[in-house]
C-alpha positions as CSV (number, residue, x, y, z in Angstrom):
1,M,172.0,102.2,112.7
2,K,170.7,100.7,109.7
3,I,168.2,99.2,110.7
4,R,166.7,101.8,112.9
5,T,166.7,104.0,110.2
6,T,165.0,101.8,108.1
7,F,162.4,101.4,110.4
8,I,162.3,105.2,111.9
9,F,161.9,105.7,108.0
10,F,158.9,102.9,107.7
11,F,157.2,104.4,110.7
12,I,157.1,108.1,109.3
13,L,155.5,107.1,105.9
14,L,152.9,104.8,107.7
15,F,151.9,107.6,110.5
16,T,151.9,110.0,107.4
17,L,149.3,107.6,105.6
18,A,147.3,107.1,108.3
19,G,146.6,110.6,109.4
20,L,145.5,111.2,105.8
21,N,143.4,108.7,105.6
22,I,142.0,109.7,108.9
23,F,141.2,113.2,107.1
24,I,139.8,111.5,104.0
25,G,137.4,109.8,106.4
26,L,136.2,113.5,108.7
27,L,135.8,114.5,104.7
28,L,133.3,111.5,104.1
29,K,131.7,111.8,107.1
30,K,130.9,115.7,106.4
31,A,129.7,114.5,102.9
32,A,127.2,111.9,104.7
33,Q,125.6,114.7,107.1
34,S,125.4,117.1,103.6
35,V,123.2,114.3,101.9
36,E,121.4,113.8,105.2
37,I,120.5,117.1,105.6
38,S,119.4,117.7,101.6
39,Q,117.3,114.9,102.4
40,A,115.8,116.1,105.6
41,E,115.3,119.5,103.3
42,M,113.4,118.0,100.4
43,H,111.5,115.4,103.2
44,A,110.3,118.6,105.1
45,L,109.2,120.9,102.1
46,D,107.1,118.2,100.8
47,S,105.2,117.8,104.1
48,I,104.8,121.7,104.5
49,A,103.4,121.4,100.6
50,D,101.1,118.3,101.7
51,D,99.7,121.1,104.3
52,V,98.0,122.7,101.4
53,V,95.8,119.6,99.9
54,V,95.4,118.2,103.6
55,S,93.9,121.6,105.0
56,S,91.9,121.5,101.5
57,Q,90.7,118.5,102.3
58,W,89.3,118.6,105.4
59,Q,87.6,122.2,105.0
60,T,86.0,120.4,101.9
61,R,84.6,117.9,104.7
62,F,84.1,120.6,107.6
63,A,82.3,122.9,105.3
64,R,79.7,120.0,104.2
65,T,79.2,118.7,107.7
66,Y,78.6,122.2,108.7
67,I,75.7,122.3,105.8
68,T,74.3,119.4,107.0
69,N,73.9,119.6,110.6
70,K,75.0,123.6,111.3
71,D,77.3,122.3,114.3
72,R,79.6,125.5,114.9
73,R,81.9,123.8,116.0
74,R,82.8,122.5,112.3
75,F,82.6,126.4,111.4
76,E,85.0,127.1,113.9
77,W,87.5,124.1,112.9
78,Y,87.5,125.3,109.6
79,K,88.3,128.9,110.7
80,N,91.1,127.2,112.4
81,I,92.7,125.5,109.6
82,T,93.0,129.1,107.8
83,D,94.4,130.9,110.1
84,I,96.9,128.2,110.9
85,L,98.1,128.1,107.0
86,D,98.1,132.0,107.3
87,G,100.1,132.8,110.8
88,K,97.1,134.2,112.4
89,I,97.2,131.7,115.2
90,S,99.7,128.9,116.4
91,R,100.2,125.6,114.9
92,P,99.4,122.8,117.8
93,S,102.9,120.6,118.2
94,N,101.1,117.5,117.2
95,Y,99.8,118.8,114.0
96,D,99.7,116.0,111.6
97,I,97.1,113.8,109.4
98,E,95.4,112.3,111.9
99,Y,95.1,115.7,113.9
100,W,91.2,116.7,113.0
101,D,90.4,113.1,113.1
102,L,91.4,113.2,116.8
103,V,89.8,116.4,117.5
104,S,86.4,115.0,115.6
105,G,86.6,112.5,118.0
106,N,86.9,114.3,121.2
107,L,90.6,112.8,121.5
108,T,92.4,116.1,121.4
109,A,91.9,119.9,122.1
110,P,91.2,122.1,118.9
111,P,93.9,124.6,118.3
112,K,94.5,127.2,121.1
113,D,94.0,130.7,119.8
114,T,97.5,132.3,120.1
115,K,99.8,133.2,118.0
116,D,103.4,132.6,120.1
117,G,105.6,131.1,117.7
118,A,102.6,131.5,114.8
119,E,104.3,131.4,111.2
120,S,102.6,131.0,107.6
121,L,102.6,128.7,105.1
122,E,105.0,130.7,103.2
123,D,107.4,131.9,106.0
124,R,108.0,127.9,106.6
125,F,108.3,127.1,103.0
126,L,111.3,130.1,102.8
127,K,112.8,128.9,105.5
128,F,114.6,126.6,103.6
129,N,116.6,126.6,99.9
130,V,113.6,127.0,97.9
131,T,113.4,128.5,94.2
132,P,111.4,131.6,92.6
133,I,109.5,129.1,90.8
134,E,108.6,126.6,93.2
135,L,107.4,129.6,95.8
136,N,105.4,131.1,92.3
137,K,103.8,127.6,92.5
138,L,102.9,127.4,96.2
139,K,101.4,130.5,95.8
140,E,99.5,129.7,93.1
141,A,97.6,126.5,94.8
142,R,96.9,129.1,97.9
143,I,95.2,131.5,95.5
144,H,93.0,128.3,94.3
145,L,92.9,127.2,97.8
146,A,91.3,130.7,98.8
147,K,89.3,130.5,96.1
148,L,87.6,127.5,97.1
149,S,87.5,128.7,100.8
150,V,85.4,132.1,99.5
151,T,83.1,129.2,97.6
152,E,82.7,127.1,100.9
153,Q,82.0,130.4,103.1
154,I,79.4,131.3,100.6
155,A,77.6,127.7,101.1
156,M,78.0,128.0,105.0
157,H,76.6,131.6,105.3
158,A,73.7,130.1,103.2
159,I,72.7,127.7,105.3
160,I,72.3,130.3,107.8
161,G,70.5,132.8,105.4
162,E,73.5,135.4,105.6
163,F,74.4,136.4,101.5
164,D,77.2,138.2,100.3
165,D,76.5,142.2,100.0
166,G,78.8,142.5,97.0
167,T,81.8,143.8,99.4
168,G,82.8,140.3,100.0
169,T,80.9,140.0,103.5
170,F,77.7,138.6,104.6
171,T,75.7,141.0,105.7
172,R,72.8,140.5,103.6
173,K,70.4,138.3,105.3
174,G,67.6,136.0,103.3
175,K,66.2,132.9,103.9
176,P,68.3,130.0,104.8
177,D,69.2,127.8,101.5
178,Q,70.3,124.6,101.8
179,A,69.8,123.5,98.7
180,M,72.2,126.1,97.5
181,A,74.5,124.9,99.7
182,Q,74.7,121.5,98.9
183,R,74.7,122.3,95.6
184,I,77.5,124.6,95.8
185,L,80.1,122.3,97.7
186,F,78.9,118.9,95.7
187,S,79.0,120.6,92.1
188,D,81.8,119.2,90.0
189,E,83.2,122.8,89.4
190,Y,83.7,122.5,92.9
191,S,85.5,119.3,93.1
192,K,87.5,120.4,89.9
193,G,88.8,123.5,92.1
194,N,89.6,120.6,94.9
195,A,91.7,118.6,92.1
196,D,93.4,121.5,90.5
197,I,95.0,122.0,94.3
198,A,96.4,118.4,94.1
199,L,97.5,118.9,91.2
200,L,99.5,122.0,91.5
201,I,100.7,120.3,95.0
202,S,101.6,117.4,93.2
203,Q,103.6,119.7,90.4
204,L,105.3,121.6,93.2
205,K,106.4,118.1,95.0
206,N,108.1,116.8,91.3
207,M,110.1,120.4,91.3
208,I,111.2,119.8,94.6
209,D,111.9,116.5,94.5
210,K,114.2,117.0,90.7
211,R,115.8,119.5,92.4
212,Y,117.4,118.3,95.2
213,G,117.3,114.2,94.0
214,E,120.0,116.4,90.9
215,L,121.5,117.8,94.5
216,I,122.0,114.8,96.5
217,S,123.3,113.1,93.1
218,I,126.1,115.5,93.0
219,Q,126.5,115.2,96.7
220,Q,126.5,111.5,96.6
221,I,129.6,111.5,93.4
222,Q,131.7,113.6,95.5
223,S,131.4,111.5,98.2
224,N,131.5,108.6,96.1
225,K,135.2,109.6,94.9
226,L,136.1,110.5,98.6
227,L,135.1,106.7,99.3
228,H,137.2,105.5,96.2
229,F,140.3,107.4,97.4
230,N,140.0,106.4,100.7
231,L,139.5,102.9,99.8
232,N,142.8,102.6,97.2
233,L,144.8,105.0,100.3
234,S,143.6,102.2,102.6
235,L,145.0,99.6,99.8
236,G,148.3,101.6,99.5
237,I,148.8,101.6,103.4
238,F,148.2,98.1,103.3
239,A,150.3,97.1,100.7
240,L,153.3,99.4,102.4
241,V,152.6,96.7,105.7
242,V,153.1,94.1,104.1
243,F,156.2,95.8,102.2
244,S,158.1,96.4,105.0
245,I,157.4,93.2,106.5
246,I,158.7,91.1,103.9
247,F,161.3,93.5,103.4
248,L,162.9,93.8,106.6
249,Q,162.3,89.7,107.1
250,Q,164.0,89.1,103.4
251,R,166.5,91.5,104.3
252,Y,167.7,91.1,108.2
253,A,166.0,87.7,109.1
254,V,167.6,85.2,107.0
255,R,166.6,81.7,109.6
256,A,163.6,83.7,110.2
257,S,162.4,83.3,106.7
258,K,163.3,79.8,106.6
259,L,160.7,79.6,108.9
260,M,158.1,81.7,107.0
261,N,158.4,79.5,104.0
262,F,157.7,76.5,106.2
263,V,154.7,78.6,107.3
264,R,153.4,78.8,103.9
265,R,154.6,75.3,102.9
266,I,151.8,74.0,105.9
267,D,149.0,76.0,104.2
268,E,149.9,74.1,100.8
269,D,151.2,71.0,101.8
270,G,149.3,70.3,105.1
271,L,150.2,69.8,108.4
272,K,152.3,66.6,108.0
273,N,155.6,68.4,107.3
274,K,158.6,69.6,110.0
275,A,160.4,72.8,110.2
276,P,163.4,72.8,107.8
277,V,165.5,74.4,111.2
278,S,166.9,73.1,113.9
279,G,169.2,74.7,116.9
280,K,169.4,75.5,120.6
281,D,168.7,79.0,120.0
282,E,165.4,81.3,119.7
283,I,164.8,80.5,116.4
284,G,165.0,76.8,117.0
285,E,162.7,76.9,120.1
286,L,160.6,78.5,117.5
287,A,160.9,75.8,115.2
288,I,159.9,72.9,117.6
289,A,157.0,75.0,118.8
290,L,156.0,75.5,115.3
291,N,156.0,71.5,114.6
292,L,154.1,70.7,117.9
293,M,151.6,72.9,117.0
294,A,151.3,71.8,113.5
295,E,150.5,68.2,114.8
296,K,147.7,69.8,117.5
297,L,146.3,71.8,114.4
298,D,146.3,69.0,112.5
299,S,144.5,66.5,114.9
300,A,142.2,69.6,116.2
301,F,141.1,70.4,112.8
302,E,140.0,66.4,112.2
303,K,137.4,66.4,115.2
304,L,136.8,70.1,113.8
305,E,135.7,68.4,110.1
306,E,133.6,66.2,112.0
307,K,132.1,69.0,114.5
308,I,131.0,70.7,111.2
309,K,129.4,68.2,109.2
310,L,127.3,67.9,112.7
311,S,126.9,71.3,113.3
312,E,125.7,71.9,109.1
313,S,123.3,68.9,109.7
314,T,122.0,70.3,112.7
315,L,121.7,74.2,111.4
316,I,119.7,72.7,108.4
317,E,116.9,70.7,110.4
318,L,117.2,73.7,113.3
319,D,116.4,76.4,110.2
320,I,113.6,73.8,108.8
321,E,112.0,74.0,112.2
322,R,112.3,78.0,112.5
323,M,110.5,78.3,109.5
324,R,107.9,76.4,110.7
325,S,107.7,78.1,114.3
326,D,107.1,81.4,112.1
327,K,104.9,80.6,110.0
328,L,102.8,79.3,112.7
329,L,103.3,82.0,114.8
330,K,102.1,84.5,111.7
331,N,98.9,82.3,111.3
332,I,98.3,82.9,114.7
333,L,99.4,86.7,115.3
334,P,98.9,89.7,113.3
335,E,102.8,89.8,111.8
336,V,103.8,93.1,113.6
337,I,102.9,92.0,116.8
338,A,104.9,88.4,115.8
339,K,107.8,90.2,114.8
340,R,107.7,92.0,118.2
341,L,107.8,88.7,120.1
342,Q,110.7,87.3,118.1
343,N,112.6,90.2,118.6
344,G,112.2,89.6,122.7
345,E,109.5,91.7,124.3
346,E,106.9,90.0,126.7
347,T,105.0,91.8,127.4
348,I,103.1,93.6,124.6
349,A,100.0,96.1,125.5
350,E,99.0,99.5,123.8
351,I,96.5,102.0,123.8
352,F,94.4,102.6,120.5
353,P,92.4,105.9,120.2
354,E,90.6,105.7,117.0
355,V,90.0,101.9,115.6
356,T,86.5,100.4,114.7
357,V,85.7,97.0,116.1
358,L,83.1,95.0,113.8
359,F,81.4,91.6,114.8
360,C,79.0,89.4,112.7
361,D,77.6,85.9,113.2
362,I,75.1,83.2,111.5
363,V,71.4,84.1,112.0
364,G,70.1,81.0,113.4
365,F,73.2,78.8,113.6
366,T,72.2,76.6,115.9
367,D,69.1,75.2,114.0
368,L,71.6,75.5,111.1
369,S,73.8,73.2,112.8
370,A,71.7,70.6,114.3
371,K,70.5,70.1,110.3
372,L,74.0,70.1,108.9
373,G,75.5,67.6,111.7
374,P,79.1,68.2,113.4
375,Q,81.1,68.2,109.9
376,G,79.0,70.1,108.0
377,T,78.9,72.5,110.4
378,V,82.7,73.0,110.6
379,K,83.0,72.4,106.3
380,L,80.5,75.7,106.2
381,L,82.4,77.2,108.9
382,S,85.6,76.4,107.5
383,T,84.5,78.0,104.0
384,L,82.5,81.3,105.1
385,F,85.8,82.0,107.6
386,A,88.2,81.3,104.7
387,E,86.7,83.7,102.7
388,L,86.1,86.6,105.3
389,D,90.0,85.7,106.2
390,E,90.6,86.7,102.3
391,L,88.1,89.7,102.4
392,A,89.9,91.2,105.9
393,E,93.3,91.4,103.8
394,T,92.1,92.7,100.9
395,H,90.6,95.7,102.7
396,Q,93.5,95.9,105.1
397,V,91.8,95.2,108.7
398,E,92.8,92.4,111.1
399,K,90.8,89.2,112.3
400,I,91.1,89.0,115.6
401,K,89.3,85.9,116.5
402,T,86.1,83.7,116.3
403,I,84.1,82.2,118.7
404,G,81.4,79.4,117.8
405,D,80.1,81.1,114.4
406,C,81.0,84.7,116.1
407,Y,84.3,86.8,113.6
408,M,85.6,89.3,114.8
409,V,87.7,92.2,112.9
410,V,89.1,95.0,113.8
411,G,90.2,98.6,111.7
412,G,93.2,100.6,113.0
413,V,95.3,97.8,114.7
414,P,98.1,96.9,115.5
415,K,99.3,99.2,112.2
416,R,97.7,102.5,112.6
417,D,95.3,103.7,109.7
418,A,93.8,107.0,109.0
419,L,90.8,105.3,107.0
420,H,89.9,102.6,109.3
421,C,86.6,102.9,109.5
422,Q,86.3,103.2,105.8
423,H,88.3,99.8,105.6
424,I,85.7,97.8,107.7
425,A,82.6,99.6,106.4
426,E,83.4,98.2,102.9
427,F,84.6,95.0,104.7
428,A,80.9,94.8,106.0
429,L,79.4,95.5,102.6
430,D,81.5,92.9,100.9
431,A,80.6,90.6,103.5
432,I,77.0,90.7,102.9
433,K,77.8,90.1,99.3
434,L,79.8,87.1,100.4
435,V,77.3,85.7,102.5
436,E,74.3,85.7,99.8
437,R,76.3,83.9,97.5
438,L,77.8,80.8,99.3
439,S,73.9,80.6,100.5
440,A,73.0,80.4,96.8
441,N,76.0,78.0,96.1
442,L,75.4,76.0,99.0
443,L,71.6,76.3,98.9
444,L,71.3,76.7,102.5
445,P,69.3,79.5,104.1
446,L,72.9,81.4,105.4
447,K,72.2,85.2,106.5
448,I,74.4,87.3,109.1
449,R,74.0,89.8,111.1
450,I,76.8,92.7,111.6
451,G,77.4,95.5,114.3
452,I,79.9,98.2,114.4
453,H,81.0,100.8,116.7
454,T,84.0,102.5,116.9
455,G,86.5,104.0,119.3
456,T,89.4,103.3,121.4
457,V,90.5,100.1,123.2
458,A,93.4,98.4,124.4
459,A,95.0,95.8,122.7
460,G,98.0,93.3,123.5
461,V,99.2,89.8,123.8
462,V,97.6,87.5,126.6
463,G,99.0,83.9,127.3
464,K,102.6,82.2,127.9
465,K,102.0,78.9,126.0
466,K,99.2,79.6,124.0
467,F,99.5,82.8,122.8
468,S,96.4,85.3,122.3
469,Y,96.1,89.0,120.4
470,D,93.2,90.2,121.8
471,L,91.5,93.6,122.0
472,W,89.4,95.3,125.3
473,G,87.4,98.2,125.9
474,D,84.2,99.7,125.7
475,V,84.2,99.9,122.4
476,V,84.0,96.2,122.0
477,N,81.4,95.5,124.3
478,V,79.1,98.0,122.1
479,A,80.1,96.7,118.8
480,S,79.3,93.1,119.8
481,R,75.5,94.4,121.2
482,F,74.9,96.1,117.9
483,E,75.7,92.7,116.2
484,T,73.0,91.1,118.6
485,T,70.4,93.6,118.0
486,S,70.7,93.6,114.1
487,K,68.7,92.2,111.9
488,P,69.9,89.7,109.2
489,D,71.5,90.7,106.4
490,S,72.3,93.9,108.2
491,I,75.2,96.4,109.0
492,H,74.2,97.5,112.4
493,V,76.0,100.6,113.3
494,S,76.4,103.6,116.0
495,E,76.2,107.2,115.8
496,A,80.2,107.4,116.0
497,V,80.5,105.3,112.9
498,R,78.0,107.3,111.0
499,V,79.5,110.6,111.8
500,R,82.8,109.7,110.0
501,L,81.3,108.1,106.8
502,G,78.6,110.3,106.4
503,D,80.8,112.0,103.7
504,D,80.9,108.6,101.6
505,F,78.1,106.2,102.6
506,M,74.4,105.8,102.6
507,F,72.4,105.3,106.0
508,E,69.4,104.4,107.3
509,D,68.1,105.8,110.7
510,C,66.2,103.1,112.8
511,G,65.8,105.2,116.0
512,S,67.3,104.4,119.0
513,V,68.6,101.0,120.2
514,E,68.3,100.0,123.9
515,L,71.9,98.5,124.7
516,K,72.9,96.6,128.1
517,G,74.4,99.0,130.0
518,K,74.2,102.0,127.7
519,G,70.7,102.6,127.7
520,A,68.7,103.9,124.7
521,V,71.3,105.1,122.1
522,A,71.2,106.4,118.3
523,S,71.6,103.4,115.7
524,Y,71.8,103.1,111.9
525,F,71.8,100.6,109.2
526,L,74.6,101.1,107.2
527,L,73.3,100.6,103.3
528,G,76.2,101.1,101.2
529,Q,78.8,104.1,99.4
530,K,76.9,106.7,97.8
531,K,76.9,106.6,94.0
532,E,75.4,109.7,92.9
533,I,75.2,113.0,95.6
534,S,71.8,114.9,95.3
535,P,71.5,118.0,96.6
536,L,68.6,117.3,98.4
537,I,70.1,114.0,100.2
538,Q,69.9,114.6,104.1
539,I,72.7,113.2,105.8
């Protein structure tokens, strides 16, 4: 009876502590969920605040484009942005930072004129736990945005000869004044207004992040306290189990205790000792079994040590080879694609709806290579392509391949990049400067031609033994043909490229050019980035 009572006491105590451990675990889970909810709310509020800045930037872009080419769509899209912010029309499900890029490129439809589920920016903001100070800061940014909108509407109406009659409506007719419109939208005061909005939103996000940071810190402190308590409780349960085993063993199993001492000595003195217990009962049989086990373990450990030494040497060699293969794979393929292949993907093929492709080659390469000879040609290409590789990394564009003297890069693949077209343009301008510098240093008549086009491509890995990451699609062919029809040390671009870069870069209209399979298409030469913008510039 005494043994049974003791066992019952220990079992009840253990089950009680285990139940408490489970309860603390549930509290820990709830605390972790609170932290996740707070983090999600903070990110959501930051995203809502970012909508103000993004809307301001796109309204500026549409207003400037409209006063340049009077494209009515830009005016309608401008109004769509305001209506979405005010909750007059519903926000598209795919409305994000790249949405208007896709609309401009005719890759997605503009917002529908429907109020189903429409919410103003303030209503979305008030769904969360916000303070009056944060709400006032958002309203202050919205007021600044409204003032900028008035300025933009004055400029957009002036371009078609409509002017404010003093009541806030544009019913007074007059002569279209493009110069005034450009002066308004490219003025320092207008730029400062955009900067003020960005500053206010930055201050708002700082308030939100600070408040939620303090809340999350408190929640994490509470979670840590529960975790420490639960850890101590687990240690207590473990100690109780150990104590129960030792207590029961010492109290009710003396002969078993001797065997336990023998087991402990095995760890201290090795496996050569024999159990100090004999007999024909179960404990004696257990002692014999332990002696046999010790002998077999001793033999097995010796063999295991030999295998471990051999395995360690093999693992070191395998690790060295793995590092070499990883480095080689990342030199052949983009790092993101290389990781996907290493993770077991066998077929990698994707559609990228918005990318920019660039081709460049050396002018007169055949004659130049004949003069330099094989070694000189290889040395020249190695020097040039190494410099272009560094340039590609600097401008965050991806080198695809080289074919002879032709060098191909792409922006927006495999990593999505909203500024892919700008990065390719900056790469092209720097490539021209690079070749001019190499030509002067090497005393060679070195010139290159460059062609650029933007649009949708398919990209993927081909081959099983010799991998190659490549692009396919009409964009690739058109970019190549723009390169072949370019001039030495010139950057020949399509209308799609000019539209995307018109706000920040200068172009020379070179009329239409005949492209194989395309007929006559508009083409331009990229001249450089705009340093100063005059009200009279025609884009």
